[in-house]
C-alpha positions as a Markdown table, in Angstrom:
| # | Residue | x | y | z |
|---|---|---|---|---|
| 1 | Met | 14.7 | 31.9 | 28.9 |
| 2 | Ser | 12.0 | 29.3 | 28.6 |
| 3 | Val | 11.9 | 27.0 | 25.8 |
| 4 | Ser | 8.8 | 26.3 | 23.7 |
| 5 | Phe | 8.8 | 23.1 | 21.6 |
| 6 | Lys | 6.3 | 24.9 | 19.3 |
| 7 | Thr | 9.0 | 27.5 | 18.1 |
| 8 | Leu | 11.9 | 24.9 | 18.2 |
| 9 | Asp | 13.7 | 24.6 | 15.0 |
| 10 | Leu | 14.3 | 20.8 | 14.6 |
| 11 | Asn | 17.3 | 21.5 | 12.6 |
| 12 | Leu | 19.1 | 22.6 | 15.7 |
| 13 | Leu | 18.4 | 19.2 | 17.1 |
| 14 | Lys | 19.8 | 17.5 | 14.2 |
| 15 | Val | 23.1 | 19.5 | 14.4 |
| 16 | Phe | 23.2 | 18.8 | 18.3 |
| 17 | Asp | 22.8 | 15.0 | 17.6 |
| 18 | Ala | 25.6 | 15.1 | 14.9 |
| 19 | Val | 27.9 | 16.7 | 17.4 |
| 20 | Met | 27.1 | 14.4 | 20.2 |
| 21 | Glu | 27.8 | 11.5 | 17.9 |
| 22 | Glu | 31.0 | 12.9 | 16.3 |
| 23 | Arg | 32.4 | 15.0 | 19.0 |
| 24 | Ser | 33.8 | 17.2 | 16.4 |
| 25 | Val | 32.3 | 20.3 | 14.6 |
| 26 | Leu | 34.1 | 19.5 | 11.4 |
| 27 | Arg | 32.8 | 15.8 | 11.3 |
| 28 | Ala | 29.4 | 17.0 | 12.3 |
| 29 | Ser | 29.3 | 19.5 | 9.7 |
| 30 | Gln | 30.1 | 16.8 | 7.1 |
| 31 | Lys | 27.4 | 14.6 | 8.5 |
| 32 | Val | 24.5 | 17.2 | 8.3 |
| 33 | Ala | 25.9 | 18.7 | 5.1 |
| 34 | Leu | 26.5 | 22.2 | 6.5 |
| 35 | Ser | 29.4 | 24.6 | 6.8 |
| 36 | Gln | 31.4 | 24.5 | 10.0 |
| 37 | Ser | 30.3 | 28.1 | 10.7 |
| 38 | Ala | 26.5 | 27.0 | 10.3 |
| 39 | Val | 26.9 | 24.3 | 12.8 |
| 40 | Ser | 28.7 | 26.6 | 15.2 |
| 41 | His | 25.9 | 29.2 | 14.8 |
| 42 | Ser | 23.2 | 26.6 | 15.3 |
| 43 | Leu | 25.0 | 25.4 | 18.6 |
| 44 | Ala | 25.2 | 29.0 | 19.7 |
| 45 | Arg | 21.5 | 29.3 | 19.2 |
| 46 | Leu | 20.6 | 26.1 | 20.9 |
| 47 | Arg | 23.0 | 27.1 | 24.0 |
| 48 | Glu | 21.0 | 30.2 | 24.2 |
| 49 | Met | 17.7 | 28.6 | 24.2 |
| 50 | Leu | 18.5 | 26.0 | 26.6 |
| 51 | Glu | 20.7 | 28.1 | 28.9 |
| 52 | Asp | 23.5 | 25.5 | 28.9 |
| 53 | Glu | 26.8 | 25.4 | 27.2 |
| 54 | Leu | 26.1 | 21.8 | 25.9 |
| 55 | Phe | 29.7 | 21.1 | 24.5 |
| 56 | Val | 33.0 | 22.1 | 25.9 |
| 57 | Arg | 36.0 | 22.3 | 23.4 |
| 58 | Thr | 38.9 | 20.2 | 24.7 |
| 59 | Ala | 42.1 | 18.7 | 23.1 |
| 60 | Thr | 40.3 | 15.4 | 22.6 |
| 61 | Gly | 37.2 | 16.9 | 21.0 |
| 62 | Met | 33.8 | 18.5 | 22.0 |
| 63 | Gln | 32.9 | 17.1 | 25.3 |
| 64 | Pro | 29.2 | 17.1 | 26.2 |
| 65 | Thr | 27.9 | 18.7 | 29.5 |
| 66 | Ala | 25.8 | 17.0 | 31.9 |
| 67 | Arg | 22.6 | 18.6 | 30.3 |
| 68 | Ala | 23.8 | 17.4 | 26.9 |
| 69 | Leu | 24.3 | 13.8 | 28.2 |
| 70 | Thr | 20.8 | 13.9 | 29.7 |
| 71 | Ile | 19.1 | 15.1 | 26.5 |
| 72 | Gly | 21.1 | 13.2 | 24.0 |
| 73 | Pro | 19.4 | 9.8 | 24.0 |
| 74 | Pro | 15.8 | 11.1 | 24.0 |
| 75 | Val | 16.7 | 13.6 | 21.2 |
| 76 | Arg | 18.3 | 10.8 | 19.0 |
| 77 | Asp | 15.3 | 8.5 | 19.6 |
| 78 | Ala | 12.9 | 11.3 | 18.7 |
| 79 | Leu | 14.9 | 12.0 | 15.5 |
| 80 | Arg | 15.1 | 8.4 | 14.5 |
| 81 | Ser | 11.2 | 8.0 | 15.0 |
| 82 | Leu | 10.6 | 11.1 | 12.8 |
| 83 | Glu | 12.9 | 9.7 | 10.0 |
| 84 | Ala | 11.1 | 6.3 | 10.2 |
| 85 | Ala | 7.6 | 8.2 | 10.0 |
| 86 | Val | 8.4 | 10.3 | 6.9 |
| 87 | Glu | 10.8 | 8.0 | 5.0 |
| 88 | Leu | 9.8 | 5.0 | 2.9 |
| 89 | Pro | 10.3 | 1.7 | 4.8 |
| 90 | Thr | 13.0 | -0.6 | 3.7 |
| 91 | Phe | 12.2 | -4.1 | 2.7 |
| 92 | Val | 14.9 | -6.8 | 2.7 |
| 93 | Pro | 13.2 | -9.9 | 1.3 |
| 94 | Glu | 15.7 | -12.4 | 2.5 |
| 95 | Asn | 15.3 | -11.3 | 6.0 |
| 96 | Ser | 11.5 | -10.4 | 6.1 |
| 97 | Thr | 9.0 | -12.5 | 8.0 |
| 98 | Lys | 6.0 | -10.9 | 6.4 |
| 99 | Gln | 3.0 | -12.7 | 5.3 |
| 100 | Phe | 1.2 | -11.9 | 2.1 |
| 101 | Thr | -2.4 | -12.7 | 1.5 |
| 102 | Leu | -3.2 | -13.6 | -2.2 |
| 103 | Ala | -6.6 | -14.5 | -3.6 |
| 104 | Ala | -6.7 | -16.8 | -6.6 |
| 105 | Asn | -8.7 | -19.7 | -8.0 |
| 106 | Asp | -7.3 | -23.3 | -8.1 |
| 107 | Phe | -6.5 | -22.9 | -11.8 |
| 108 | Thr | -4.1 | -19.9 | -11.3 |
| 109 | Thr | -2.9 | -21.5 | -8.0 |
| 110 | Met | -2.0 | -24.7 | -9.8 |
| 111 | Val | 0.0 | -23.1 | -12.7 |
| 112 | Leu | 1.7 | -20.4 | -10.4 |
| 113 | Ala | 2.5 | -22.2 | -7.2 |
| 114 | Ser | 5.7 | -24.1 | -8.1 |
| 115 | Pro | 7.5 | -21.4 | -9.9 |
| 116 | Leu | 6.5 | -18.8 | -7.2 |
| 117 | Leu | 7.7 | -21.1 | -4.3 |
| 118 | Lys | 11.0 | -21.8 | -6.0 |
| 119 | Ile | 11.6 | -18.0 | -6.1 |
| 120 | Leu | 10.5 | -17.4 | -2.7 |
| 121 | Gly | 12.8 | -20.4 | -1.5 |
| 122 | Arg | 15.7 | -18.7 | -3.1 |
| 123 | Glu | 15.1 | -15.0 | -2.3 |
| 124 | Ala | 12.7 | -14.9 | 0.8 |
| 125 | Pro | 12.8 | -18.1 | 2.6 |
| 126 | Thr | 11.0 | -16.9 | 5.6 |
| 127 | Ile | 8.1 | -14.9 | 3.8 |
| 128 | Asp | 4.9 | -16.7 | 4.2 |
| 129 | Leu | 1.8 | -17.0 | 1.8 |
| 130 | Met | -1.8 | -17.2 | 2.5 |
| 131 | Ile | -3.9 | -18.1 | -0.5 |
| 132 | Lys | -7.7 | -17.5 | -0.3 |
| 133 | Pro | -10.3 | -18.4 | -2.9 |
| 134 | Val | -11.0 | -15.7 | -5.3 |
| 135 | Thr | -14.7 | -16.9 | -5.3 |
| 136 | Arg | -17.1 | -17.1 | -2.5 |
| 137 | Ile | -16.0 | -13.8 | -0.9 |
| 138 | Asp | -16.6 | -10.1 | -1.7 |
| 139 | Leu | -13.2 | -9.6 | -3.3 |
| 140 | Ala | -13.5 | -5.9 | -3.7 |
| 141 | Glu | -14.3 | -5.4 | 0.0 |
| 142 | Gln | -11.3 | -7.7 | 1.1 |
| 143 | Ile | -9.0 | -5.7 | -0.9 |
| 144 | Asp | -10.4 | -2.4 | 0.2 |
| 145 | Leu | -10.1 | -3.6 | 3.9 |
| 146 | Gly | -6.4 | -4.5 | 3.2 |
| 147 | Arg | -7.2 | -8.3 | 4.1 |
| 148 | Ile | -5.9 | -9.2 | 0.7 |
| 149 | Asp | -2.9 | -7.9 | -0.7 |
| 150 | Val | -3.2 | -8.8 | -4.4 |
| 151 | Ala | -5.8 | -10.6 | -6.3 |
| 152 | Ile | -5.0 | -12.9 | -9.3 |
| 153 | Gly | -7.8 | -13.4 | -12.0 |
| 154 | Val | -9.7 | -12.0 | -15.0 |
| 155 | Phe | -11.2 | -8.8 | -14.4 |
| 156 | Ser | -13.3 | -6.4 | -16.4 |
| 157 | Ala | -12.6 | -2.6 | -16.2 |
| 158 | Pro | -11.6 | -2.5 | -12.4 |
| 159 | Pro | -12.6 | 0.7 | -10.5 |
| 160 | Asn | -10.1 | 3.6 | -10.4 |
| 161 | Arg | -9.1 | 2.7 | -6.8 |
| 162 | Phe | -7.5 | -0.5 | -8.1 |
| 163 | Arg | -4.3 | -1.0 | -10.1 |
| 164 | Ser | -3.6 | -4.0 | -12.3 |
| 165 | Ala | -0.9 | -5.6 | -14.4 |
| 166 | Leu | -0.8 | -8.4 | -16.9 |
| 167 | Leu | 0.4 | -11.8 | -15.8 |
| 168 | Phe | -0.3 | -14.1 | -18.8 |
| 169 | Glu | -2.8 | -14.8 | -21.5 |
| 170 | Tyr | -4.5 | -18.1 | -22.5 |
| 171 | Asp | -7.1 | -19.7 | -24.8 |
| 172 | Asp | -9.3 | -22.8 | -24.5 |
| 173 | Val | -8.6 | -26.3 | -25.3 |
| 174 | Leu | -10.4 | -29.6 | -25.0 |
| 175 | Val | -9.1 | -32.4 | -22.9 |
| 176 | Val | -10.2 | -35.9 | -22.6 |
| 177 | Gly | -9.2 | -38.8 | -20.2 |
| 178 | Gly | -6.7 | -41.6 | -21.0 |
| 179 | Lys | -5.4 | -42.2 | -24.4 |
| 180 | Arg | -8.7 | -41.5 | -26.2 |
| 181 | Glu | -8.1 | -40.4 | -29.8 |
| 182 | Leu | -10.8 | -38.2 | -31.1 |
| 183 | Gly | -8.9 | -37.5 | -34.4 |
| 184 | Gln | -9.7 | -34.4 | -36.2 |
| 185 | Leu | -12.2 | -32.8 | -34.0 |
| 186 | Asp | -14.9 | -30.9 | -35.9 |
| 187 | Lys | -17.9 | -29.1 | -34.8 |
| 188 | Ala | -20.3 | -32.1 | -35.6 |
| 189 | Lys | -18.1 | -34.4 | -33.4 |
| 190 | Leu | -18.0 | -31.7 | -30.7 |
| 191 | Ala | -21.6 | -31.4 | -30.6 |
| 192 | Glu | -21.9 | -35.1 | -29.8 |
| 193 | Leu | -19.7 | -34.9 | -26.7 |
| 194 | Pro | -20.9 | -34.6 | -23.2 |
| 195 | Leu | -18.8 | -31.6 | -21.9 |
| 196 | Val | -17.5 | -30.4 | -18.4 |
| 197 | Val | -16.8 | -26.9 | -17.8 |
| 198 | Val | -16.0 | -24.9 | -14.7 |
| 199 | Ser | -17.9 | -22.0 | -13.5 |
| 200 | Phe | -17.4 | -20.0 | -10.3 |
| 201 | Gly | -21.0 | -18.6 | -10.1 |
| 202 | Gly | -24.0 | -18.9 | -11.8 |
| 203 | Glu | -27.0 | -16.5 | -12.7 |
| 204 | Gln | -28.4 | -17.2 | -9.2 |
| 205 | Glu | -25.2 | -15.3 | -7.8 |
| 206 | Gly | -25.5 | -12.5 | -10.1 |
| 207 | Ala | -23.3 | -13.4 | -13.0 |
| 208 | Ile | -23.9 | -11.5 | -16.1 |
| 209 | Gly | -22.0 | -12.5 | -19.3 |
| 210 | Gly | -19.7 | -14.7 | -17.5 |
| 211 | Phe | -18.7 | -12.0 | -14.9 |
| 212 | Ile | -19.9 | -11.4 | -11.2 |
| 213 | Ser | -19.7 | -7.8 | -10.2 |
| 214 | Glu | -19.3 | -6.7 | -6.6 |
| 215 | Arg | -18.6 | -3.0 | -5.5 |
| 216 | Gly | -17.9 | -2.0 | -9.0 |
| 217 | Leu | -15.3 | -4.8 | -9.5 |
| 218 | Ala | -16.3 | -7.4 | -12.1 |
| 219 | Arg | -14.6 | -10.9 | -12.1 |
| 220 | Arg | -14.8 | -13.6 | -14.5 |
| 221 | Ser | -16.9 | -16.5 | -13.2 |
| 222 | Glu | -17.2 | -18.8 | -16.2 |
| 223 | Met | -13.8 | -20.4 | -17.0 |
| 224 | Tyr | -14.5 | -21.2 | -20.7 |
| 225 | Asp | -15.6 | -19.0 | -23.5 |
| 226 | Arg | -19.3 | -19.9 | -23.6 |
| 227 | Ala | -20.2 | -17.5 | -26.2 |
| 228 | Ala | -17.7 | -18.8 | -28.7 |
| 229 | Leu | -18.8 | -22.4 | -28.1 |
| 230 | Glu | -22.5 | -21.3 | -28.7 |
| 231 | Arg | -21.5 | -19.4 | -31.9 |
| 232 | Ala | -19.6 | -22.4 | -33.1 |
| 233 | Leu | -22.5 | -24.9 | -32.6 |
| 234 | Ala | -25.3 | -22.2 | -33.6 |
| 235 | Asn | -26.1 | -24.2 | -36.8 |
| 236 | Ser | -25.6 | -27.7 | -35.3 |
| 237 | Asp | -28.6 | -30.1 | -35.0 |
| 238 | Arg | -27.6 | -30.3 | -31.3 |
| 239 | Pro | -26.8 | -27.5 | -28.9 |
| 240 | Pro | -23.8 | -27.8 | -26.8 |
| 241 | Arg | -24.4 | -30.3 | -24.0 |
| 242 | Ile | -22.8 | -29.3 | -20.6 |
| 243 | Ala | -23.2 | -32.5 | -18.8 |
| 244 | Val | -21.3 | -31.3 | -15.7 |
| 245 | Ser | -20.6 | -27.8 | -14.3 |
| 246 | Leu | -18.0 | -27.7 | -11.6 |
| 247 | Pro | -16.9 | -24.9 | -9.2 |
| 248 | His | -13.3 | -26.0 | -9.5 |
| 249 | Phe | -10.8 | -27.7 | -11.6 |
| 250 | Leu | -9.5 | -30.1 | -9.0 |
| 251 | Ala | -12.0 | -32.9 | -9.8 |
| 252 | Leu | -11.5 | -32.9 | -13.7 |
| 253 | Pro | -9.0 | -35.8 | -13.9 |
| 254 | Ala | -11.1 | -38.2 | -11.9 |
| 255 | Leu | -14.2 | -37.2 | -14.1 |
| 256 | Leu | -12.4 | -37.7 | -17.3 |
| 257 | Ala | -10.9 | -41.1 | -16.3 |
| 258 | Asp | -12.7 | -43.8 | -18.2 |
| 259 | Thr | -15.6 | -41.7 | -19.2 |
| 260 | Glu | -17.0 | -40.3 | -22.4 |
| 261 | Leu | -16.7 | -36.7 | -20.9 |
| 262 | Ala | -14.6 | -34.1 | -22.4 |
| 263 | Ala | -13.7 | -30.7 | -20.7 |
| 264 | Ile | -13.1 | -27.2 | -22.0 |
| 265 | Val | -10.1 | -25.8 | -20.1 |
| 266 | Pro | -7.5 | -23.2 | -20.1 |
| 267 | Arg | -4.5 | -24.3 | -22.2 |
| 268 | Pro | -1.8 | -23.8 | -19.4 |
| 269 | Leu | -3.9 | -26.1 | -17.2 |
| 270 | Ala | -4.1 | -28.7 | -20.0 |
| 271 | Arg | -0.3 | -28.7 | -20.2 |
| 272 | Met | 0.1 | -29.3 | -16.6 |
| 273 | Leu | -2.6 | -32.0 | -16.4 |
| 274 | Glu | -0.9 | -33.9 | -19.2 |
| 275 | Gln | 2.3 | -34.1 | -17.1 |
| 276 | Thr | 0.6 | -35.4 | -13.9 |
| 277 | His | -2.5 | -37.4 | -15.4 |
| 278 | Ala | -3.5 | -39.4 | -18.3 |
| 279 | Ile | -4.9 | -36.7 | -20.2 |
| 280 | Thr | -5.0 | -35.8 | -24.0 |
| 281 | Thr | -5.3 | -32.4 | -25.3 |
| 282 | Cys | -7.4 | -31.5 | -28.4 |
| 283 | Glu | -7.6 | -28.2 | -30.4 |
| 284 | Leu | -11.2 | -26.8 | -30.5 |
| 285 | Pro | -12.6 | -26.5 | -34.0 |
| 286 | Tyr | -13.2 | -22.7 | -33.3 |
| 287 | Thr | -11.2 | -19.7 | -31.9 |
| 288 | Thr | -11.8 | -18.6 | -28.5 |
| 289 | Thr | -11.2 | -15.2 | -27.2 |
| 290 | Pro | -7.7 | -14.7 | -25.5 |
| 291 | Val | -8.2 | -14.1 | -21.8 |
| 292 | Glu | -5.8 | -11.9 | -19.8 |
| 293 | Val | -4.9 | -13.0 | -16.1 |
| 294 | Arg | -4.0 | -10.0 | -14.2 |
| 295 | Leu | -2.8 | -8.9 | -10.8 |
| 296 | Leu | -5.1 | -6.6 | -9.0 |
| 297 | Trp | -4.2 | -4.4 | -5.9 |
| 298 | His | -5.3 | -1.3 | -4.1 |
| 299 | Glu | -3.8 | 2.1 | -5.0 |
| 300 | Arg | -2.8 | 2.8 | -1.3 |
| 301 | Val | 0.0 | 0.2 | -1.6 |
| 302 | Glu | 1.4 | 1.8 | -4.8 |
| 303 | Asn | 5.1 | 2.4 | -4.4 |
| 304 | Glu | 5.2 | 0.5 | -1.1 |
| 305 | Pro | 8.5 | -1.6 | -1.5 |
| 306 | Ser | 7.3 | -5.1 | -0.2 |
| 307 | His | 4.2 | -4.9 | -2.5 |
| 308 | Glu | 6.3 | -3.8 | -5.4 |
| 309 | Trp | 8.7 | -6.8 | -4.7 |
| 310 | Leu | 5.7 | -9.2 | -4.4 |
| 311 | His | 4.2 | -8.0 | -7.9 |
| 312 | Asp | 7.7 | -8.3 | -9.4 |
| 313 | Val | 7.9 | -11.8 | -8.2 |
| 314 | Leu | 4.6 | -12.9 | -9.3 |
| 315 | Arg | 5.3 | -11.6 | -12.9 |
| 316 | Arg | 8.6 | -13.5 | -12.8 |
| 317 | Ala | 6.9 | -16.7 | -11.8 |
| 318 | Thr | 4.6 | -16.5 | -14.9 |
| 319 | Glu | 7.4 | -16.0 | -17.4 |
| 320 | Glu | 7.2 | -19.4 | -18.9 |
| 321 | Leu | 3.4 | -18.9 | -19.1 |
| 322 | Arg | 3.9 | -15.7 | -21.1 |
| 323 | Arg | 6.4 | -17.4 | -23.4 |
| 324 | Gly | 4.0 | -20.2 | -24.0 |
| 325 | Ala | 1.3 | -18.0 | -25.0 |
| 326 | Ser | 3.4 | -16.1 | -27.6 |
């Protein structure tokens, strides 16, 4: 009788593999969750198809024939390959050597890096991170191609193919260098200050309303609430003076030192700069719109264990920022 793989019931091979491993119909039946009679019936069908006894009952258990010993290893390998193909992969952070690629600006990297690396050091010491700038790249394309695992930033109505989750919120404050005392900052005094702001893109790069849009994904480019500033000083004799516009936050402490400049920055960044530089924080004389910093990832990695773990780690790394905003 010739055997055709197209008509072969794979359940018979599962029973065969269980008997090969256990050398017992009883223990094999428990392993594959079948009755002993069902296991015996499956063996009988397979014996007929392969025209071989396969197992011989002895005082020490079911002993495989030469044919069974020959086909046993490739059958087991094939079954394991099928299991790996259809089951969700396991992910063990403490043993993983996976590299994750994140996209973030220098602000979010500065406030997130330390708590994130502490968690990784405790839970996943051999996992590596690659952090790419969220600017100067086609972010949507990079996520679509799988070159970026998760982006961190401020996004407006992401397309349906992306998923997002809130990390933290912030508002704007004013910072000045050294121990300058501005006293009670009112709108008139603010209008006299030469301001430093951070913008990751200008009108020449297609920014509209402070957002740059690529492939349906709009990300925030102006890192201050321009509209709130302009409204606050609309009745002033002087319009707001943007003395310096930077593409990053890194140079701020040096620019503010021993100058009359003042910078509008995210509150979490101001807290960090106060700890590491001679910086004084002042409340703005107007209210800025709270900004949501979110995670963004592609729908294809939804429910993938390693990515779910990464998203959870990033949320835990921003717990202090969430508490600080409440």
